[in-house]
Each structure stands twice: as C-alpha cells, then as structure tokens.
N, C-alpha and C positions, 0 to 999 in steps of 0.2 A: 265824738268817737269814744266808745266805752273803754274803760280800763280793764285789763285782763291780768289775773294773778300769775305769778311765776312759781314754778315748782322745781325743787332742787333735783339735779341729776348728777351723775358722776362722769359724764362724757368729758373727755379731755381735748376734744377737737372743736375748734371754732368753725361753725357751719353757717356763717352769714349768707353764703351763696345759695342756701336753701330757698331764700326769699326771692321773689321775682319783682318785676316792676309793676305788679298789680296789687290791688287790695288784698291784704293777707291777715288772717286771723291766726294767732299763734300762742303757744306757751313756750317758755324758755327757761334756762337755768343760768345763774351767774355764780362763778366760783372765783374767789380772790386769792390766787396763789402767790402773787407778788405785790410789793409795795410800789407806789408811784407818787413821787413828790411833785411832779409837773402838773400844775393846776390849769393849764390851757385846755380849751375845748379841743377834742380830737375827732376827726372824721375818718370813717372806714368806708372806702368806696368799694362796692362789689358789683355794681352794674353801672352803666353809663349815666343813670339818672337817679340812683338811690344812695342815700348816705345814712350811716349809723353814727350817732353822736353820743359821746360820753362827756359830762361836764363835772365840775367840782361838787355840785349839789347831788351827785349820784342819781341823776335822772338821765335816762336815755330815750331817744325817740327814733323811730323808723320813719323816714320821710320818702315817700314815693313822689318826688317833686314833679310838677308843682301841685299835685292833686290831693294827696292823702297825708295825713299826719296821725300816727298812732303813738301815744305816750304811755309808758309804764313806769310807775313809781316803785322803787326798791330801797328798803331801809338798810340792807346789808351793805357794808363798805366793799367797794370793788374798784378796779383800776384799769389801766391801759391794757394789761394782759389778761383781763377777764375772759373766761371761756364760756361760751354759751351755745345752746342748741335750740333752735326754734322748731316748734311743730308747725308745719306748713299745711294749710287747708285750701289754698286758693284754686289750684288747677282743676280740681274735681267740682268746684262750684257748689259745694254741698256742706251743710252743717249737721248732717244726720248723725255723725259719730261724736259722742261726748267723751270718749276715752282717748287718752294720750298714748300713742304707739310710737316706738322707735325701732326700726328694723335695720338690717345690715347695710341698707342703701344709704343710711345717714352718714356713712363714712366715705361716700363717693364724692366726685366732683361734677359728674355729668348732670346738667340741669334736669334731664329726663328722669334719671334715677332718683335725684333728690325730690322730684315731684311725688314720687311714690314712697318716700322714706318714712312717712307717717301712716301709711296704710296699715290696717290690722293684719294684712297678709304678712307672713314672715319671709319677706323677699330676701334673696341673696343676689349679689352680682355674679356674673359668669366667672368661674374660676375653680381652682382646686378644692376650696373649702366646701362649696355647694355640691360638687360632683362626688367628692369623697363621702360626704354625708349621705347622699342618695344611695351610694353603694353600701355604706355601713348599715343603714337602716332599711335597705332593700325596698326603697320607695321609688315609684316613677317620678319623673320630673315634669313640672308644668313650666314651659318656657314662654315668656311673653316678650315680644320685641316691638319696639316703637321708637318714637322720637318726641322731643318736648313740644313741638309745634303741631303735632298730629291731632286733628279734631276728634276722630273716632277713638283715639287712644284716651283722650279725656273722658269721652262718653263711657267707655268701658270701665275706666277707673271709678267714675261716679256711681255707675250702676252696680258694678260687681266687686271691685277691689276695695271699696270702702264699705261694702256690705258685710256686717259682722257674721252672718250665717254662712255666706260663701267663703269668707276668710277662714272660718273654723274648719270647713271641709278641706280647703287647700292645706291648711296647717296640719291637719290630722293625717291626710292620705298622700300628700305630695311634698316634694322639695320644690319650692317655687323660685324661679330665676328670672330676673329682669335684665334685659339687654338694650342698651342704646344702640340702634342700628348704625348711627353715625360714628360711634366709637369703635364698634366691632362689625364692620361690613362683612368680614369673613364668616362669622356666625350667621348673620342675616342671610347671606347668599345661599348657604347650604340648606337651611330650613325653608327659605322662600322657594327654592327650586323644588323641594319636596312638596310643598303645598300647591304650587302651580301645577306640578305633574299629576297630583292626585285629585285636585278639585277643578282644574282648568282656569283658575284665577288666583290672584294674590293681592297683597296690600297690607296696610298696617292699621291697627295693631295685628301682629302676626302671633297666633296662638297655636302652640305645638306641644303635644304630649310625647315624652321621650322615655326610653328605658334608662336605668341608671348608667348604662354604657353609652348614652347619648344617641341611640338609634331611634328614629322617629316612629311613632305608633299611629298618630292621627293628628290632623291639623286643620286650621282654617284661619280666618281673619277675626273680624268682630263677631262676638256672640252676645245676644241679649241676656239679661240675668236669668230669665226663665222662659217658658214656652209660649208666652202670650204675645210676643212681638215679632213683627217683620217676617212671619212664616219661617222662622229659623229655630233650630233646637236651642233650648236654654242652656246657658253656661253651667248652671248648677246641675242640671240633668246630666250633661256630658261628663262633668267631674265625677259624679256618683257612679255612672255606668262604667267609666273607664277604670275607676278604683276597684269596683266589684270584679270587672273582668281581669284585672291584674292579679287579684287574689285567687281567682278560680282558674285562670288559663295563662299563667305566667310564661310557661315554656312556649306556648303557641305565639304569644305576643313577641317574645324575644326572637323567635325564629322568623316571624314576619318582619321585625325590625331589621334583622340581618339581611333578609332578602331585599328589603327596600333599599338599604344602603348599597348593596351590591348592584342593584339595578340602576340606581342613581349614578354610581361611579362609572358604570359602563356607558350609561346614556350621556354623561357629560364629557366623555373623552372625545376630543375633536380630531378624528383621523390620525391618531397617534402612530398608527402602524405604517403609514405611507405618506409620501410627499406628492401632492398633485402638481399639475402644470401651473405655471404662473397665470393668473387671470389676465384676460385681454381687455382691450378698450370696450368690448361689448358689455362688460359689467356696468360701465358708467352709463351707457345708453339704456340698459335694462332698468337701472335705478330711476332714471328720468321717466321712463314709460310707466313704472309702477306708481310713482308719485303723481304723475299727470292724471292717472285714472281715478285717483281718490281726491283730487284737488277740488276744493269748493270755489267755483268760479265767482260766486256772489260775495261771500264773506271771507274768502281766503282760508288757509289752513288745509290740513290733509286728514281726511276721514271725517267721521261723525262726532257728535258730542259724546263725552267731554273732549274739549280741544286743548292740546298742549302746544306751546310755541315751537318746540323741537328745533333748536338752533342747529343741531347736527344735519338736519335736512337742508337748511339754508346754506351751510358750509359747502355741502356737496353740489347743490344746484348752482350756486354762484361760480364754483369752479368749472362746472359743466358749461355754463354760459361763457366763461372766459375762454374756453376751448372752442366754442361754437358761436362766437359773437355774431356772425353774419348769417346764420341759418335761422329758420323759423323755430327749430327746436331750442336753440340757445336763447332766442328772444322770449320764448314762452317760459323757459326756466327762470329767466330774470323776472318776468312779470309776475309769476307765481310767488316769488319771494317778496318783491316790492309791494304787491297788493296785500299779502298777508301781514307784512310788517306795518303797513299803514293802518290796516283794520285793527291790529293788536294795539297800536298806539292810540287809536280813537276809542277803544272799547273799555268796558268796565274792568277788565283784567289789568288795565293801567291805572295806577293811583294818580289821578289828575291833580289832587291837592298836595299830597305828601311825597310824590315821585316814586319811582320804582315800579315793579310789576309783580302781580300776584302769581300764584303757582300755575293755575290753569283755569279755563272757562268751563262752567257746567253746561253751557248751551252752545248752539251753533254760531251765534253772532258775536261772541267774545264779550257778552254783557255781564252776566252774573258769575263772578269767579269763586273759586275756593281761595279764601282771603290770605292764607299764609304767604309770607315772602321769604324766599330761599336765596342765600348768597350765590349758590351755583347757577341759579336761573339768571340772576342779574349779570354775572360774569360772562356767561355765554351769549346772552341776548344782546349785550352791549356791543360785542364784536360783530354780530349780524347787522346792527344798525350802522356801525362804522363802515363795514363793507358796502352797505347800500349807499352810504353817503359818498364814499370814494367813487363808486360807479356813476351815480346820478348827479352829484353835487347839490341835491335838494336839501334845503335846510331842515325839513321835517325830520329827516333821519339823524342829522347832527344834533337836533334838539332832543330827540329821544335818547341818544347816547349821553348827552350832558345831564339829562334828567336822571338817568341811572347812576351816574357818577355822584351827583348831588345827594341822592338818597343814601348810597353806600357810605360816602364820606361822612355824612351827618349822623346816620342812625346805626350803621353796622361796623363802625371802625373803633378799634381800641386806640387809646392815646399813643401807644408805642408803635402802631403801624399794622397790627394784625386785624383780621376781619372776623366778625361774629358770624354764626351759622345761619340764623333765621329769626323772623318774628312770627308770632302765633296768629292764627286766624281768629281766635276767640278773645273776647275781652268783656269787661263789665260795662253795663250801660251807663251807670253812674258810680260815683265813689261809694254810695251806700247800698249798691246792689249786692245781692248774694249769689247771683247766678250769671255766668258768662253767656254771651251770644256770639255766634259767628258773624263777623263783619261789623259788629257794633261800633268799632272805632272809625269805620270808613263811610258809613251810609248817612243819609240826611232825610229829614221829613220836610214836607212842603212848607208848613208854617214856620219851622225853624229857619229855613232858608230866607223866607220873606221877612222874618224878624231881624236877621243878621244883615241882610243886603237891602235895607230899606231906603238907602239914599238913591238919588237919581244919578244917572250917568253924568250929565252936565246940563245945568239949567232946569228951569221949572217945566219946560215942555218936553224934556227928554224922558225916555223910559226909565223905570226903576232898574237898579242893578239886578235885582232878583228876577225881573222879567227877562232880561237879556241872558242871564246865567241859566235859568231854568229851561229856556228855549234851546240854548246851545247844547246843554247836557241832558236833554230829554227827560227832565224831571216832571212829575205829575202829582196832582193833589192827593190822590189815593195811593201814591207810590208807583214805581215803574217796573216792579219785579213780577214776572209771571208766576202765579202760584205753583205751577208745575216745577219751577226752579227753586221753590222754597218749601220742601216737604215738611220741615220742622217749624214752619211758621215763625221764623226768626226775623223775616224781612217785611212783615206786613206794614203797609203805609210808609215803607222806606224807599229811597231812591238811590240806585247805584249809578253813578255818573257815566254817561256814554255819549260820545259825539256821533250823531247820526248824519249830520250835514257837514257844513264847513263854516269857517269864519266869514267867507264871502256871502254865503246864504243867510247867515245871521245878520250881516250888515244890510242886506237887501230887505230883510224882514222888518228891521227897525229904522230904515232910512238913514243909516249912518255909514261912514267910511270904515274900511277894515282896520285902519290904525286906531280909531276910537273904540271899536269893538275889542281889539286886542288889549288896549289900555284898561277898559272896563273889566274884562275877564281877569286880567292880572290883579286888579284891585280886589275882585271877588276871591280869587285864590288866596291872597294874603289874609283877608278877613277870615275865611273859612279855615285856613291853616292855623291861625292863632286860636280860633275857637276849638279846633280839634285838639290842640295841645292841652286844653283844660279837661279833656276826657281821660278816663283811665286807659293807659296804653296797653297794647297786647304784650304778653310775655316775650322777653328777649332771651333766646338761647345764646349765651355768651361763650359757648364753647368755640374754640378756634381750630378748625380742621386743616391740616397741611394741604390736602388735595384741593380743597375749595379755595384756600388762600392762593395756591398756585394758579388756579383759574382766574382769580381776580387780579393777580399780578399781570397776567397776560392782557386782561381787559384794560387795566390802567396804562400799561406800556403802549398798547396799540392806540389808546386814546391820546396819549402824548404825541404819538407820531401823526395820526390822521388829523387831529384837531389843532395841532401845533401848540398844545397847552403844556408848558413846562411844569405846572403844578401837578398834573397827572403823572408825568414821568417821576417827579419827586415822590409822589405817593407810592408808585410802583417800587422805587428803590427802598423806601422806608419799610414797605411790606416785606420785601426780600430780606432786608436786614433783620426784621422781626423773625422770619422763618429761620434764618441762620442762627439767631441768638437763642430762641426758645424751642425750636423743633428740629434741631440738627445736632448730632453728636459728632464733634470734629474728629475725635480720635479714630472712630470706626466708619466715618462717612455715612452714618445711619440717620434716617429721618424718624421722627416720632409722629404718631397719628394726630394728637391733639394736645392743646393746653387750654387753660381756663382763666377767666377774669376773677380774681379774688378780691379781698379787701383793699381799699384805696386804689383799686385798679391794678394791683400787683398781679402779675402773671403767675399762676400756680400750676402744679403738675401732680399727677397721681403718685402715690407711694411707689407703685410699680408701673412706670409709664408704658403705654402701649406703643410698640414699634410700628412704623409705617407699613402700609400695604402697597401693592403694586400701583394702585391709582394715585397714592400719595407721591410716589417717585415720578410717575409719568406726568402728572399734572404740574408738579413743581418744576420738573425739567423743562416742560413747555413754557412755563412762566419765565424761567431764567433765560431761555433762548430768545423769547420775545423781548425781555428786558435788555439783553445784550444787543439785539438789533436796534433797540430804541436808544440806549445810552452809549453803546459801543465801549462799555467798560469791560475789559477782558476778564475781570474776576468772576463775572456772572457766567461766562462761557466755561471757565475753568471749573466752577462749582457744578454746572450742569454735567460736565464730563465725569467728574468724580461720582456724582449721583447715578449716572448711567451705568458706570462700572459696578456700583453697589447693587443697583436694581438687577443687573445680570447675575451677580453672585447669589442673590437671595431668591429670585423668582423665575429665572430662565429654565426652561425644560430642555436639558441637553439632548435628551433622546428624541422628543417629538417636536421641539420648537415651540415658540410662544411663551408667554408669561403666565404663571399661576398667580392667583389673586393674593395668596398668603404664603408665608414661609413654611418650611417643612418641619420646623422644630416644635410646633404646638400640637400636643397629643389630643387636645380637646376638639380639634377640627377633624371630623370623621371623613370628609371628602375634600381633597385639595382641588379647587376648581379653576378653570380658565374662563374669564368673562368673554362671551361671544356675541354680545349685543350692545349697540349704541342706543341708549334711551334718554332718560332725563339727564344723565351724565354720559359722556362717551366712555367706551370701555378702555381700560388701561392698555390692552393690546393695540387698539387703534391709535391711541395717542402716542404710545411708545414707538410704533412703526414710523410715524412722522418724525418724532424726535430723532430716531436713529438715522433717517435719511438726511435730516438737516445737519446733524453732528458729523456725519460722514463727509458731507460737502465742506463744512467749515474746517474740519480737522484733517481732511484727506485720509480718512480711516476706512478702507474698503470693508473691513470686517463688520463694521456697523451697518453698512448697506446690506451685507449678506444676511445679517439677522433680520433686517426689515423685510427682505425678500422672502425669508423663511416664514415670517408671519403671514405675508400675502399668500404664500403657497398653502400654509396651514388652514387658512380660512377661505380657500378658493371655492369650496362648495357653496358657502354662504354668499360669496361675491357673485358667483355665476347664477345661482338659483333664487336667492332671496336678498339681494343687495339692500333692500329697504330695511333689513335688520341691522346692517352695518354701514350706514351712510358715512360715518367718519372714516372708516377704513376705505371706502370708495374715494374719499378725498385724498387719502394717502396714495392709493393706486394711481389716481390722476397725476399727482405730484411726481410719482416715480416714472410713469410712462411718458410724460411730457418733458423729461430732463430739465431740472430746475436751472433757472438763469442765475449765474453768479455775478452780482453787481458789486464792484469794488470801486470806492471813491478814495483816491489818494490825495491827501491834503490835510492841513491842520483842522481839527474838528471845530474850532471856533472861528475859522475863516468864513467870511461872507460868501465867497464863491462855493465853498464846501456846503454851507447851509442851503444855498440856492439849489444845488444839485440834490441834496437830501429832500428838500421840499418837493422837487420834481418827482422823486421816487414815492414819497409818502402820499402825494395827491392822486396817485394812480392805484387802481386795483390790480396788483401783480401777485397773485397767490402762490406762484411757483418760483419765488425768488429767494436767494440767499444774499444778504446785504452785509457788507463789511466796509467800515471807514478806517483808514490807516494814515498815519502821518508820513509814511514812506520810509521810516527809520526802524520802527519796531517790527520784528519779523514774526508777527503773530498770524496764526491760521492761514487763510487763503493767500494773503500778501506774501507770507514767508515762502510759499511754494512757487508763486508766479513771478516774484521779483519785480514788482511793478513800481513805477516812479512817476513823478509829475512831469508835465510838459511846460517848459518856459516858466517854471515856478508857480504855475496856477493849478488849482484843484483839477484833477484829471480823472475821468470816469472810464472804467473798463466794464464792458458787458461780455460775460464769458459763459460757455457751456461746456461741461466736461473738462474744465480747466484749459480750454482753448478760447482765446479772447478775440473779439472783433477789434477793429482799429480804435485805439484810445482817442479820447477827445477832451479838450478843455473848454469846448463851446457848449453852453447850456442848451442852445437851440438844437444842436446836433445830438446831444445826449437825450433830449426829450423825444426826438424822432426814433432813436434806438429803443427807448422805453416803450414807445407805442407799439412796437412789434414783439414785445415780451409776452 
C-alpha cells in the first residue's frame, strides 16, 4: 500500500467518521494542541470494523479489518487529542480529482453528507446559513437529496459532483445544498412530492432547483453529466439553462414557484374541510381484491418487476385471513402471503451466505436484487416471517426470521444496543481495486466456487461440495445473471445464489439423504462466509435513526415471544434503553431523529440535534408497546404513553385531524404535509392509529380511540377507493372493527403455570389481541380497571372484549380453547 503525504489544515474537528469500511485514499492533517504522557497504544473505534491507532512512535494506521492496511508516517509530534480531517475519495470510486477540497459538509455527522465533504462543489447542509446566503447573493439553490447506500447517488457523485467543470458552474451560479433524506425526511417529502407531481416518477438522488425562498422551479432524479447518455438531458446543460433563465426571467420563475407551492399545498390537503363516514368492512375486502388481481401466481409478489417484499401487504392480508379463516377468500389471502415469503427466502434477494435480505428484486423471479440492505426492511420482514410461522408452524419461516436476527445482531448492531441504518449495494472487487461494483461483495464465479468447495461431501465416491452447492443454488459456468438484468455489465460471469428447487430434489439428484445434503450445504455456507469476510465490505451507514430502531425493537420483541428466545427479548430491551439514553430528552419527552457512531464506538450527536418527526414517534411507540407485551415491564408502557402525548402536541392537526409529518416551528419547510401512503415504510398516521387503539385499550383512555377513529375518517376516501395505497391503515381498520380481545393472565410472571399460558398465547396468531400479565397486586392498566384475581392460587386467564370478560379459567386446556376462538 502506498504512503500518502499529510497536508496541514486548521480544522479543529476530528472527522474520523468520514472514512468508511472500504478502501479509502485520503489526505489529512494532524495538529498537536495537548501533551500526552501516556505511552500506551490507543484505538479509536468509528465503525464496527475499523480502528485508528496512535502509538509512541508517532505512526498511525487506518485498518479496515481484516482486509486493508494503510500506514502514514508523520514526523511531527502529536498525541491522543490530535485533530485531523481526512479527505475521503472512496464512495465515488474515482481518482480523477487531484485537488484537496473541504466544504461545509465536513462538519457534519451524516455518512451521506461526509461522503460529499471533499467534492469540489461548495456544498452546504440544509439550514439557515445556506438559505440566507442564497437570499443575500440572490442565487437559486440546487438541492440534492440522497442517502449513503444509494447506488445512483454514487454514480451522480462520480460523474458530476467530482467533475471540476460542473463544480465550477454550481459554485458560480448556485448555492448548493446536500440533504440526507434519512436525517431530514420532512425536506425530502416536500420536494419528492413536487418531482412526482411534475414528472410522474421519483427516486434518489433527488435533484431540485429552488428559488432563494425555497420554492421549487424544476426537478428530477438522476441526471447524466452531459447529453450523451441514457437519452436524458445532461446535468451541465440543465445547470446552464436554469442559471440563464434565472438571470433573464427571475420574476416569472418566482411567480411559477409560488404557484407550484400553492398547488402542492392544496393538493396535499386530505379532506381537511369535512369528516367522512367511518369506513366499513368493505374496504378490507376491496384491498384483498386489488392485491389478488396483481398477484403473481407462479413466483409470488404483487405486480411486475421490480418487486419489493412489501410487508405492509402481508400484515393486511394475514389479518384478513384471520377474519376469514374458513372461506376461500381467507385461504387465498394466506396462500398469497406464504408463497411469496417462500419465494423471497429462496431467491437472490435473500443473502444465503451472510443472512438478511436485500432491498428489492430487479426481476420477476426474486433473483437479481438491488444489493443494499436496509434496517427498516429487516425489521418489517422479520415480523411477516414470524406471523407465517405462528400460523403454519413450518420451520422454513422460523429459519428465515432467525436468519434476519443473526444478520442484524452481527452486522447492524452498535455495542450499546442501537441499530445502524444500512449497508451499501456497492463495494470494491479487491483491496487494490479503484472502482466499486454493485453486488461485488455478494456474487460468485464458477471457478472460484470450485476452488473453494473442492472437497467431497463424504468419501471418495461422493460428489464434490461444489457440485452439490452449484446445483442447489443454480450456479452456472458462465454466470446465471440474465444480461437484461445487468445493464452496466457488473455481473458478467457472476452467480447470484437462488434456490430453484428444494433440498429434497438436490438429495434425489445426488443419491443422498436430506440430512447429508443439509450438512454439506451448511459446510459450504461456512467456507464461503469465511472467504467473503476477506473481501472489501460494502460501506456501512452507521447513523442510528429513532424510527427504524423502533421498528427493530418491535421485531426483536416479537421474535422473543414467537420463538421463545430470551436473547431476542434482551436485545429488544437493550435497544429500547439505547433509544431512551441517546435519542430521548427526558425533560420535554422529546425524541431526536438520529445519532451516530463516533470514535471508539462512542455515540455522537450533531451540534444542533434534529428533533424527531411523526414517524419517529409512531414507530418508537409501536416498538415500546410490543416490548411491553413481550416483557410486561410497565416502564415501557409508561414511556409509550408519554411519547404519545408528545406526538399529539407536536404533530396533531386539531382542525382537520391526523398527524403532520413535521413540526410547525421550522420556517424552512414550505409545506407541512401528512403522509397518506404505506410504502417501503408504513405511514406515521397508519402506525399511530394502531398505537392509539392499543393504548386506549391498555389505559382505558377513550380519547385515544377517538383520535384513532378520526384518522380512519380522515383517510376514508383512500380506504374506500384505493386501499392498496394504505394497507397498514386497513390493518388498523380491521383491528378496530373486530373489537380487540383483551387477554389478562393473573399470576406471578416467573411461575411455570403463567409461562405455560403465555406460551399458549404466543404460539397462536392473534393479531387483534391486547395482552397483559399481572401478579394480581399491582393495579396497572387493564387489571386495575377489571379487578381480576387468581383462582385457587393458580395462574388464571381472562379473555375479555370491551372490558367484559368470559368465565376465568386456571386450566391451560380450557384457556387454549378460548384462544382458538379469538
């Protein structure tokens, strides 16, 4: 590895988090402001796999363990408190720029913003400084929104934002602002709505031209650097045309921007002037009909490629099945979910070697994915697999759930309990490569597999491990990726693992029993996992977002219940404690949006922390309610109640009902919006509606149910006409219309008879339940209202509805019969 010179700078901030877990070419600065007499080697952790070492010989090394080692010699004396800033060049995968640049993003914590901190573009973060500068200099704003694991964001950076000529245009005619959509979803939603409304599509990177007053002029997503590519207008051309028009027709542009904002504000208001009737059960059937029409009978999933797992659809359909178990409709709803979940687990969207699931499939058959891995996908998909396991008791679904937990706990977990946001799709082919490729970390060549899996299964006459593995996972000598799914030719001769048959079919093929095949495949997995650990890893976005951590708390808590795994419950509690410690302001009951993994794994925060949005509150409250149900620790219910009151204060629309996404106090948000769709993440209104119904039952608080009903009325048009846009809200409507069952078990939580009753509950799919365990002494929540007690000193179960209970029983057999009718 070559040595790189250091150049002196006057930055006073340590920015080790600029570097990622990938090969990095950098320049830095060391300033020795303090003395240090401690001669021990010190390590600064800033990701889960990278360490920065200072030793008495004044040598430091950046190690991207276990693959890379870059050493830089420095004669200047320095110490523990040395401050340095590295110039980061890895994400754009390009060495074209020879000049060292540091822009305003170098002072940020977001991995995405830090990726662009050394672009020649004079980027600013979203905030008063950039907006005031645009107004003072009377320049339009170029707004670029993305996230750190976004493939096309990397492409546009490499092609345009590292291009000196394009940077010069941006710096001369614009104030350029970068936004991490995961930090500022409020900004993203406003301008994404504009782009979708004006172009018919959206995505990231999001590229929008604004007036100095933040009114949109023009926008799109990815733009190639010039007019030669993809039959799209070149970015440089658009910059020059817009700058010229701003100079010549400013008043016209400003008036247009005002008209656009007015139209968007009017278009995003959701029946604010009137309250519709409460939707009926017809909305639930309508959703089933809409999904059944677009269901892929052969490969599962809904609609054409690209295919997303869409756990919100599974949630709604499985609740429909629970309501219609004996009908053909109900059985079809269940089969649509189970078949899709099986095909996803067998497909290339599933990381068969390293566990977890990729973002989506680019094809119909779940084979070639977009390789990034998102925390929020893992958190929601694991619940779908747990639900499927509860219903069927088929081990394949439990295995898929455990698979997700293994991946998240190993690769996306902070030592103190929080969960990181995502892993990138792109990575270097080798430690010495200079350009990243999508999927490089995950795919295999034929010769490579045969070299690694050269042993025989057992004995001289048995097949090679490679033969069994390649047959089972559909590997081919020339690669198994359809060229149509590889437009950039990054997967030539590569194999994306997919199971097209079954273990039984593989066993028949090679004349072995299934147990021997499973053993052979497990050995192959272990060998390939170890080999893959030698490859350069994809970039880790070590930002920890409150909303997504809330979703994962739900997943862990549900896993603890359904799988009977106390370690998962412990993980959920640890994550909730993390949220409470780092993302919650006790004095004001306020959530923060995100925090970051700094040096030595120390959790860091922005100078001006971003307060949480409606989805942060809704998802965290859901997680706390699931954790309360799992652990029966009253503190989590109490914290959920406090956060619900705070969410109401900050986001509830007293005039029209429903929750706004953002607070009213931020003048930089030109439109205050209400989320009205359940997509990759459920909308905060949908989740909050369910939270309110659960809290109303647990706390006997009718006002909470009234708010939930208000949300259902507000979105009644969506529910009646396009329920497929709000499947999570359909789940909430189902919960409300079917009157939840209140299950109270009175007995000591550690008693064996209490545990047996809890196991009976957790082993069944009862989505419309409220579960409380009480010792019969503490007057908490439901027990306090109903005044329940044990019978003959044994754990006693009460199954109630609307606070009226059936005959109590201390017989496990009788209790199970009651549960079967829930």
